[in-house]
N, C-alpha and C positions, 0 to 999 in steps of 0.2 A: 565667568571668569572675574575675579575680583581686581578692582583697578588699584595702581599704588599711588594714586593722589593723595596727598597728605593734609590734614587740616592744618589751617594756617594761624598761629597765636601773633595778634597785633594789638589793635585798641580793644579798650574794655568792652566786651559786648553788652548789649543792653536787650533785656526780654520783659515782655509783660505776660505776667501770669494769670489767668482767669479762672476764678473759681465757679463752679455753676451749680455744685451740689454732688452728692455721691458718696460713697463709701471712704474713699480717701480722705473727705472732708471730715469725718466723724472721729470724736474722742469720748471718753467716759466721762461722765459729770461725778465729780469728787463726792458728792453728796447722796444723790440719787444712784449713780453707777449706771445710769441710762446712757445710750450712745447720743450725742446731741452734736450739731454742726458747730465748729470752732473757728474763730476769727483768722481769716486767711493771711492778715498783716502779721499775725503772730507765728506763722509756720516755720520760722528757723528754731523756735523752742521745741518743735517736736523733731524739727530734721536741720540740727545746727551745721550738718556738713555743709549744708548751701552757701555759707558763709563763705567756705575756703575757696569758691571759685573765683571770689573777687569781681563778679558781674555785677552790673546793676540790674536789679532784678524788682520791678516795680508788680504790685498786687491790684488786681479790679475783683471784686465781689459782685455778683448780679444781686440787686437791691432784695429779690427774693430766691434764695438758693432752693432747688427742686430735688426730688428723686427723679433718676432719669425716667422712669415708666411715665412721666409727667410732660415728656418733651414732646413740642407741638412745632409747626414751620414756623409759628411767631417768634418762637425761641431761638430758631436757626437765624431768624433776621436780626434779632437783638445782636446775637454772638458776630456775626460779618458785619454790622454797623460799628461794632465797638472796633474790631480788626481794623475796618477802613480808617476810623476815626484816629486811630492810634499808629497807623502803618508806617508813617515816615519817622516816626520816633524810636522804633524800637527794630532790631536785628532779627528778632522771631518771636514766636509766641508760644505759650504753653496753656493748654485748657485743661483744667481738672473735671472730670466728668464721671457720672455713673456708668458701670459697664454695660448695663441692659441694652441701652439704645445706643451707645457710642459708635457703632458702625453705620447707623442709619445718620447721627450727626455729622460723622466724617464725610461720609458719602455725600451727603447734601451740601456741606461748606466746599467740596471739592468743585462742584458746578456752580455754586452761588458766587466764588471768588475767582474772578475772570483774570488772567496775566498775573497770576500769584507768583512772586520771585523771592519769597521769604518762609521760612519753615513755620508751618502750624501744627504743632505736635498735641495730640489728645492722649493723655494717659489717665489712670486711676488705680482702683486697687481691689482686691476680694477681700480684704480685711482692713477695718479703719486704721488710719495712720497712728491712733494712739495706741493700739494693739501692740504688744512685744514681739510678735511674729508677723508683722503687717510686711506685706509685698510693696507698700505703698511708697516708701523710702526709695528703693532702688528705683521702681519706677520714674518716681518724680526726679531723683538725680540725674539719671542718664538722659532723661527726656530734656533737662535743663542744657547739660553739655551737649547734645545732640542740636538742639534749638540755636545754640550757639556757634557751631562748627562752621569754618569756612574753608574752602578750597585755598590752593596756593595762590590764585589770581583774585582772593578776597571775595568771590561770591559765595552765597551761601551753600553748603554742601548738600544740604536736602530742602530745595524750594517747592515742597509739597506739603498737603494737608495728609499728615499721617497719624498712626496709632502706635504708641509705643506700650509693649506689654511683655514682661517675663524674658528679658534677654533680645527681644526681636523688635525691630522698628518694619513696620507694614505701611505699603500705601493704603491709606485709609479706605478708599473705595473699593478696597479688594478684600476686606476684612468680613468675619462673620463672627460673632461670639457664639462658641460650640460647647463651652463648659461652665457649668454654673458654681463650681466648686473649686476645681483646680486654678493653681496661679497661674497657669498657662492658659487663660481664657478664652484667647483669639486664635483663629486660623486664616492663614491667606492660600487656599488650596491651590489657587489657578496662577499666583503671581509669586515670585521669591521675595524674600524679604529685601528691605533697603539696606539693611545694616544688622549686624549680629554683635552682640555685646558681650565680652567676655573680659580677660585681662585687658585687651583691647578693643576699640570699637572699629570693625571691619565694615567698611561701606560698599556696598554692592553698586558702584557708581554706572555701570552699565544698565542697572535696572531703573534708576533714578530718573525721573522727567524734568530735563533741564529745558528752559526757554529756548526757542529758536533764536530771537533776537531778545537781549536784555534791554532793560530800561523803559520798558511799558509801565504806564500808571496801572495802580488796581483799580478794577472796577468790580461793582458787586451788583448781583442780580437778586432782588427782592421779590419779585414776582413768581408764585409758586401756585400751581392749579391743583390740588387735592382732590379732584374727583375720579380718583383711580379706585378700582376695585380688584379682588384677587380670588381666583377660582383655582383652588387646589384639587386635583384630581385624586381620586382614590377608588379602588374596587368598589362597584354596586353603586356609584354616583348615579343619581337620576336625573332624567332631561329636566324635572322642576326645580332640582337644585341649581341646574345649570343656568336656567331661566331666571332665577331668583337673584344671581349674581350680575348676569349681563344685560338684565333689566332693570339695574338700579338706575333710579330716577337720576339723571345729572350725570349720569358715568359719561366719561369721555375714553376711558382707557381701562383693559382689563388685563392683569398678569395671569397667565396661564400656567401654573405650576404642573410640569408634566413629569412623566417618566423618564430614567436613563437620559439618553441622548437627545432628548426632547419628543418622547414617545406618548401617545393617547390613544384611546379606544378607537378602533377603525369602523365602529356602528355607523351606518348612514344617517341616521338621526342626531348622533352627537356631532358630526361632521357639519350638517347642515346647520345645526343650531348656530355654531361658530361661523360657517360661511355667511349666514344671513345676517350675522351681528356686526360681520366687517362690511358688506354691502350697504349697511345703512350708517356707516362712519365711524363705528366703534374702532378703536385702536386695539388690538390683542397681540401681547408680547408673550412668546414661548420662552420659559426660564424653568431649566431642570430643578428638579427637587433634591438632587444628589448636590453634595458640598464640592465635590470636585467634578473637573470635565465640564463638557461645552454641549451645546444644542446644535444637533446637525440632523436637520429634518429630511436630507436627502439618503440616507443612509437606508433606513427602514421603512416599510409601508405605514407603519403605524405612526410614522411622523412625515411621510411624504404628503397624507391625507391634511395635515394641518398646513402645510405648507402651501397646498391647492387652495384651500379655505382662505387664504390670506394672512396667516399669522406671522409677525414679524419675529426674526430670531432674537433670543436676549444674548447669544454667543457665549461667553465663557464668564458673564458679569454674576454678581451675586444677587440675591435678591433685594437686599438693602440699597446696593448701587441700582439697578433697575427702576425701582419703586423711586427714589429721590430724583433721578434722571427723568423719569415720566413728569414728576412734578415740575422741575425745572423747565422742561421742553415746553409743555402745556402751557406754562406760565408767561413764556416767551415768545411764542410762535402761533400763529393764528391759521396759517394754511396747513390743512389736513395733508399734502404732498410734502412740506417743509418739515413736519412734524415727523414723518416717518422717516425722512432722508436722516434727521438729526438724530433720531432714536438708532438709525443703523451705522452711525459713524462713531468712531472713538473720540470722545471729547476730552476727558481727562485721564486719561490711562484707565478707565474703568473696565475695559474690554479689549479683547485681542480678536479682531475681526477675521 
C-alpha cells in the first residue's frame, strides 16, 4: 500500500555526486570517435536539466575512475570514507557506477555504512551519456530528485543505500543485474520497489527502512574478510570438485548455490563432505540459484540433508548481498557462534527471515 506522505520543499538541498566510472561517464571523443571518460565537473553540459533543480550539487571524481568489473573491497572502503568525510555537509549522495557490479557495491555499502540516515543512490546507464538515446539522463535526473526528497517532517524520504534504474528505485542489497542489454537492467525479485517513477514519484514508504531512532552519527565499517568461496551445484558435480572448493586454503566460509528452495543431491558422500567441513569450523551458507523465492531446507528431503549437515539458510537474500554480508561479518566478528548468529539476522533489510 502506497503512503500518502508528500515530499517537503524547503531549504535548498545539497548533494554530493560521486563519479567512479562506468558507461554513464563515457562520451565520444570528437576526433577519434572512441568512447572516453569525461570530466564529471562538466556534467551539466551533457545534462543541462540538472541546473533547473536549483540544488547545490558538488562533484567528486575518484582519482582513477574504473570499469566496474575492476571493483574490489578496497574500492568500497574508498567510497564509504568519502561519504563519511562529507556526511554532515550534504543531504544525500548520488554515486555514478558501472552496472556490472553495482549490486555488489550497493550491498557492500549497506553493511559498511552503519546508522545511515541519508540517501545513497547508485545509478548508471546501459548507453553512454553522450549517446543520443542514452538512458543515463533520466536515471541521473531521477536519482538526484530522489536523493534530495524530504518527508513532511523534514527527514530524508529514502535514508537507504539504493539503486535507481529505469523508473524503479530498489533497496540496493535486494538487487541483481539480470539483463546485459535492456534498459531495465536490474531486478529485485524478493522485495518491492521503494519508489516508482512516472509522471509522479510514488514512494512506497511502507517498504522503506527508516531508523528506529533518528540522530545517530554515521559509523563506517572498513574491515572486510574476503576469504569466501562459492560452490555452485550442477548435475554431475564430482566429489573432487566439491573438495577443491571447500578445501580452499584460508577459506572461512562457502556459499553453496543450490537448486530451487535450497535443495541439493541426497547422496551420502555429498552430504558427508559438507557435514565434515562444518565440523571443522567452515561456515556454509545455502543460497538458491533462482532469482526469486527463498531457501527452505525443511520442505524436501533434498534440503533436510543440508540442514542436518549444518548449513545456514540464506533465506531470500541475493547472492550479492550474501557474499558482501559474509565479508562484513567475517571482518568484524571473531567468534564462530557470533558470526553464525549475525548471518541469520536481518542487518540492513537484506533478508526476510
